[in-house]
Every structure is written in C-alpha cells, then in structure tokens.
C-alpha positions as CSV (number, residue, x, y, z in Angstrom):
1,M,75.0,110.7,98.7
2,L,77.5,112.4,96.4
3,E,75.0,112.7,93.7
4,E,72.8,114.5,96.0
5,L,75.5,116.9,97.1
6,L,76.4,117.7,93.5
7,T,73.0,118.4,92.2
8,R,70.8,119.6,95.1
9,R,72.8,121.0,97.8
10,N,75.2,123.2,96.0
11,E,74.4,123.7,92.2
12,A,77.7,125.3,91.6
13,L,79.4,121.8,92.4
14,L,77.7,120.4,89.6
15,N,80.0,122.2,87.2
16,H,82.9,120.8,88.9
17,T,81.8,117.0,88.9
18,K,84.9,115.8,87.0
19,H,87.3,117.6,89.3
20,I,85.6,116.2,92.3
21,L,85.7,112.5,90.9
22,L,89.3,113.1,89.9
23,T,90.3,114.1,93.4
24,L,88.3,110.9,94.8
25,Y,90.3,109.0,92.4
26,D,93.6,110.5,93.2
27,A,93.0,110.1,96.9
28,G,92.3,106.4,96.6
29,I,88.8,106.9,97.8
30,A,87.2,105.6,94.7
31,T,89.0,103.4,92.0
32,D,88.6,103.6,88.2
33,S,86.5,100.7,88.0
34,Q,84.1,101.9,90.7
35,I,84.0,105.4,88.9
36,V,83.2,103.9,85.6
37,E,80.7,101.6,86.9
38,W,78.7,104.5,88.4
39,Y,79.1,106.3,85.2
40,E,77.7,103.3,83.2
41,S,74.9,102.5,85.4
42,P,71.4,103.3,84.3
43,T,70.4,106.8,85.6
44,D,66.8,105.7,85.8
45,H,67.9,103.5,88.8
46,A,69.3,106.4,90.8
47,V,68.3,106.2,94.4
48,V,68.7,109.6,95.8
49,V,68.3,111.8,92.9
50,D,65.9,111.8,89.9
51,N,66.8,110.8,86.3
52,T,67.3,114.3,84.9
53,E,69.7,115.1,87.8
54,A,71.6,111.6,87.1
55,V,71.7,112.3,83.5
56,A,73.3,116.0,84.1
57,L,75.9,114.4,86.5
58,R,77.1,111.8,83.9
59,H,77.4,114.4,81.3
60,K,79.5,116.6,83.7
61,A,81.5,113.5,84.2
62,K,81.7,112.1,80.8
63,Q,85.0,113.5,79.8
64,F,86.9,112.1,82.9
65,C,85.0,108.7,82.7
66,E,85.6,108.2,79.2
67,F,89.3,108.8,80.0
68,L,89.1,106.3,82.7
69,K,87.4,103.6,80.5
70,E,90.0,104.1,77.6
71,D,92.9,103.7,80.2
72,M,91.5,100.7,81.9
73,E,91.0,99.3,78.4
74,S,94.6,100.0,77.3
75,S,95.7,98.5,80.7
76,D,94.0,95.3,80.1
77,E,95.5,95.1,76.5
78,D,99.0,95.8,77.9
79,E,98.3,92.9,80.3
80,V,97.4,90.5,77.7
81,N,100.4,91.6,75.6
82,E,102.7,91.1,78.6
83,N,101.3,87.6,79.4
84,E,101.7,86.7,75.8
85,N,105.3,88.1,75.8
86,E,105.9,86.0,79.0
87,N,104.6,82.8,77.5
88,E,106.6,83.1,74.4
89,N,109.7,83.7,76.7
90,E,108.8,80.7,78.5
91,E,108.5,78.8,75.4
92,E,111.9,80.0,74.0
93,E,113.6,79.2,77.3
94,E,112.1,75.6,77.3
95,E,113.4,75.1,73.5
96,E,116.9,76.4,74.6
97,N,117.1,74.2,77.7
98,G,116.1,71.2,75.5
99,E,118.7,72.2,72.8
100,D,121.3,72.6,75.8
101,Q,120.3,69.2,77.1
102,E,120.6,67.5,73.7
103,Q,124.1,68.9,73.3
104,E,125.1,67.9,76.7
105,D,123.8,64.3,76.0
106,G,125.7,64.2,72.6
107,A,128.8,65.3,74.4
108,K,128.4,62.6,77.0
109,D,127.5,59.9,74.3
110,K,130.9,61.0,72.5
111,E,132.8,60.6,75.8
112,D,131.3,57.3,76.3
113,T,132.2,56.0,72.7
114,E,135.9,57.3,73.4
115,D,136.2,55.7,76.5
116,V,135.1,52.1,75.0
117,D,137.7,52.6,72.2
C-alpha cells in the first residue's frame, strides 16, 4: 500500500521516500530490519506496483536503507564483541577465583600443619 501511495497517488511523494521511511522508523511503525527486508526484496515480486515503480522506490530509498544496513551490521559486530568480552571476563574471574581458592587452601594446610606441631 505504501508503495502505491508513493508512486501512483501522489508522484511528489516519491521524492520524499527516504524521509517517509525515516519517519516510519522514528515513530516505531517500521523497524530497521523490516525496512531493509523490503528494500532487499525482489522488485519483480512487488504486488501492488509494477517492477519499474518498485525499482524507482528503492532507488529513492537507497541512501537511508544502506545506512540502516550498515548500522545493523555494526550493531551485530558490537554485540559479538561484547559477548566475547563478557566471556573473557568470566574466564578471568574463574581463574582468579581458582587462585584465591588455592591460596585459601594453602593457608589452611599451613594452619593445620602448625596445629599438629
């Protein structure tokens, strides 16, 4: 329906495609992944508009959609890095806890030895 509105009902809207998509995104009506999924969908599978209109819409939306794709990829990379850092921190904590336990065990053994003497 949005494709038809932007291409057939008011041709002036076609030039504002990226701003309209941004507004839908900012308002929480469409998510970044939904917009990118639409952008990457085959234009020859458009239901309401013809292939030429679908290509024109994606051309007008390209700058905004490419920005969203890059931002999503960057977010995914950041999430992977955060998970790796969390795993490293957990491993360091486990090592520290093991060292602390060894020190406690050593101190206890020393006390036990002193008590026997």
